[in-house]
N, C-alpha and C positions, 0 to 999 in steps of 0.2 A: 504494500500500500504506500503511495507517495505521501511524503510529509506535507502537512498543510501549509498554505502560503503565509499564514500569520505566525509561523514558527521560525525563529532565527537562532543561530548558535552563538552563545555567549563565551563558552570556554570548552576546550578539549584537553585530552591527555590525563584524565583523572583515573584513579584506581578504585573501581567499584563505588561510585558516588551514591550516597543515600540521603539522609535527611539534610535539610538546608534551612537557613534562617537569616533574615537581615538583622544586623547589629545596630546599636544606637549610633554608630558612626556612618550608617547608610551603606555599608559594604555587605556583601553576601558571604556568609560562612557556610561551608560545605563539609559534611562528614564523609570521609572516605574509608571504605572497608579495608584498603591496603592490598597487599600481594600475598597474604598468607605466609607460609614458610615451611621448613622441613623438620622442625622440632616435634618430637613425639613423646607421649607419656604412656604408651602401651606398657602394661605390666606394673604401672605405678598407681593407677587410679581407675575408677569406673569410666568406661568409654561409651561414646554414642554407638549404637548398634549398626551393623552392616545393613544396607550398602552405603548409607550416608557416612558413617564412621568406619574406622577411627580417623579423627581429624589430625592434621598437622598444623603447626603454627609458627609465627614469628612476630617480631615487633616492627611491623611495617605499615600500620595504619596511621592516618594523620587527619588533621583538620586544616583546610585551606580557606583562604579569604580572597574574594574577587571584587575588583572594582567593576563598574558597569561598562568599562571598556574591555573587560576580560582579563585584565592583568591579575596574576596570581601571586600570593605570598603565603608562606607557611605560618600557621598559628601555633600548632603543636604537632610533633611527630614522634616516632618510636613508640606508638601505642599498639596494644595487642591486636593481632589479626590471625584468623585461622581459616582453613579451607577443608571442604569435604573431600571424599575420595575422588581420584581421577575418573572412575566409572560413573560418577554422578555429576561430572562437569567441573570438579575442583571449585565449587562455589565458595566465594569468599565472604566473610563477615568480619567486621572490625568496629570502627566507630559507626554507630547506627543513626544517631540523630544529634542535633545541637539546638540549644535554645538559650535565651538570656533571661535573667531575673535581676532586676535593679542594676543593669549594666554589667553583670558578671556572667561569663560564658560557662555553660554546663554541657557536658557531653555524655551521651548514653553509649556504653560500650557493650557489644554482644559477641566479640570474637575471643574473649578471654576465658580463663578457667582451665582446670586440669583436664576436664573432659574434652576440651578443644585443643589439647596438645601443649598447653602453656601452664605448667605448674607454677604456683606462686603468684599468679595473676587472678584478677576477679572481674567478672562481668558486673556492671553496675553503673551508677551515675558518678561522674567525676567533675570536680570544680577545676576550671582552667584559669591559671593566673596570667598576669600580663606578660610574663616571661615565657609562657607556653608550658609550664609545669602542670601536671595533672595530679590532683589530690582526690583520693577516693572518698566520696561523700556517703554512698550507700552500697553495700555489697549485695547486689540483687541475685548473684549466683548462689550465695549462701541462703538467701531467702527462698529462692526457688527450690533448692534441695531439701529445705526443711518443711515445706508445705505441700499440700495435695489439693487437687481440684475434684469437682463432683464427677466429671466425665473425662478421665484421662484416656489417652490413646496409646496403648503399649507399643504400637508400631511407629509412633512419632514422638518419642520421648527425647528430651534434651535436658540433661541433668543440670547444666548451668543456665539453661534458658536461651532463647533466641530473641532477646529484647529488640524491638523494632523501631518504635517511635515514642516520643514524649511531648508533653505540652505543659505550660505553666498556668496555674489558676490559683487565685487567692494566696499567693506567696508560697506555694508548694509545687512540686513537680509530679506529674502523673505519667507513668510509663506502662506500655502494653507489651505483653509476652504472648506471641501467637500460638506456640505449640501447646500451651496449657490453657490459653484463653483467659488470662487474668489481667486486670488493670490494678496497679498499685499506686499508692500515694507516698511520696517521699518528702519529708519536711526539710528545710534548709539546715536543720540540725542533724539530719541523717536518719531519722526514724522512719521505718517502713511499715505500712499497713495496707491491707487489701481494700480496694474500693468495691470490686465486683469480680465474681467468677462467672464469666460469660458462658462457660461450658455447662453450668447448671441449668440455664434456660435454653441454650441453642446447640449444645454438643460441641463437637470438634470442628468449628467452622474457620479456624485460623484467623482471628482478628488481628489486623496489622496497623491500620492507620487510626490516629486519634487527633481530634482537635477540640477546641472549647469555644463556646459562644457565650460571651459574658452577659448579654441582655436576657438570655434564657437561663443563665446559670446552669448550663448543661454541657455534657461532653457528647461528642458524636464519634462513632467508631465504624470503620469499614472493614470488611473481611476479604481475605485473599481466596479462601476456599481450598479444596483439595484438587490435585491434578490426577487425571485429565479434568480440566475445568469445563463446566457446562455453561452455555449461554444463560444469562439472567440468574446465575446461582449466587451472586453476592448481594449484600444489602448494607444499608446504613442504619445503625442502631443509635438511639438516643439514650443516654445514661445520666441519671440524676446524681447529685452529690450524695444522695442516700443509697446509691447503688441500684436503684430501680432501672429496669431495662425495658425499652419498647422499640418497636420497629418503625423507623422514620420513613424509609423509602426502600424499594426493592427494584430488581430488574437490571442490576449491574453485573460486571464480570471482573474478577481478579483485582480488587481494589487495593492500592498501595499508598494512596494519598488523599487527604481531604483538606479543604480550606474554605473559609467564608470570606467574601469580600466585604467592604464596609457597609454595603446595603443589606447584608444578610443572605446573599445568594450563595448557595453551596456548590462548590466545584469538586468533582470527583476524578481521581486519576486511576485509569484502568491499565494494568500492565500488558494484558493480552486480550484481544477481542476476536472471536471467531464464531462461525455459524453452527459449529458442531463441537462436541467435546474435544479439547486439544490441550497440548502442553504449551509452555511459553513459546510464543511465535514472534520472530523478529519483525520489527516495523509494523506491528499491529496495535501498539498501545495508543491510548487517546485520553484527552481531557473532555469531560462532559459537564454540563450545567443542569442542576435540578430546577425546573421551572415551578411556578406557583401551583400549577395543577398536577405536580408530581411527575410530569413527563420529563424525559431525558433528552437534552439537546446537545449534540456533539459540538465541541468548540475547536478542537485540534486533533488530527489523526495522524497515523503514520509514524508514531514515536517508537524509538528503538528501546524496547525493554525498560520503560521508565520505572523508577523506584520511589520517588518522593516528590513533593511539590510544596511551594510556598507562594505567597503573594508579595510583590514588591511595593515600595513607596510610590512607584509610577503606575500602579494599578495592574501591571502585567503579572502573569504567572511564570514562575521559574521552576523548571523541572529537571531533576537528575535523570539522565538517560544512559542506557547500557550499564546499568548498575549491577547487572549480573553478566560479566563479560571478562575478556582478557585484560591483563594489566595495561594501563595506559589508554584503554579504549573508551573510557567513560567521558561523558560530556554534560554540560548544562545548557539547556535551551530556554529561550524566552518565548512565551506565548502572548502575543499582543492582545490587549483587551478588545472585545467585540461588543457591539450594541446589544442591549437586552431586548 
């Protein structure tokens, strides 16, 4: 599928780009999964089961910063990165998302932990200082290992978790873990508590994307689903701060990003779109808009395996693409706003 005419490339050469956010300086901060590595912990601790595991890892993930002219600088590097087995595509995870709270940068790391080949490291939320040093705020790998969910899937277990995205609300950070279907609340003091176990109401739907709408004091979550992915198999859930869950909209496919514009319009990022059950398909990702009547309006198509999305101060959408791909193949594209 050809890329839409309102899509332009901001930056290239990234290593598995994921979550992204604009900072108070007006620059775009991007989480990069990194390049994995060859370090193994087989025989030392519990491993992710075959065929996904055992993982290998390295300290190759980073956080990059971009000007709107595409100029890149490194904010932090040498962060944990791990990869699945070659038979499953050597899929990389590292820094999964970034966000700011009162001007301070926080990073969600999902490529760490002994089960990901990196003993002595931890999946979790890190505080990044001005020099690029990362301080662990909350060990979410330990939290995941110590807790259970209502409907675990024994064939899709990740001991340290596969934390994917996070958002700030009311001075706390909320992170989502897809493989077990939980959303946790992390205070700026590092205390972790569960907001909701989505598996209890919806089973193993692999929730990935989370955003927050202040005027409704509610979170919105989109799910990736299982592969092969079926058309219209993903949905957007509305979650109250009391953990209540309701279905906001259906009819989507492979959701990996959600964002509201200032007018309250919801934009949804779909990684792969096809007319029949399929696995991730190149150049079939798209951005759609949810209209007032709950119909879905395509905004940009032909995206290469997009993995996350944010909205810029210029009103455009910024999307990480080729987030599941070879080292250096990732990019950031700008989706120009279109009329409502």
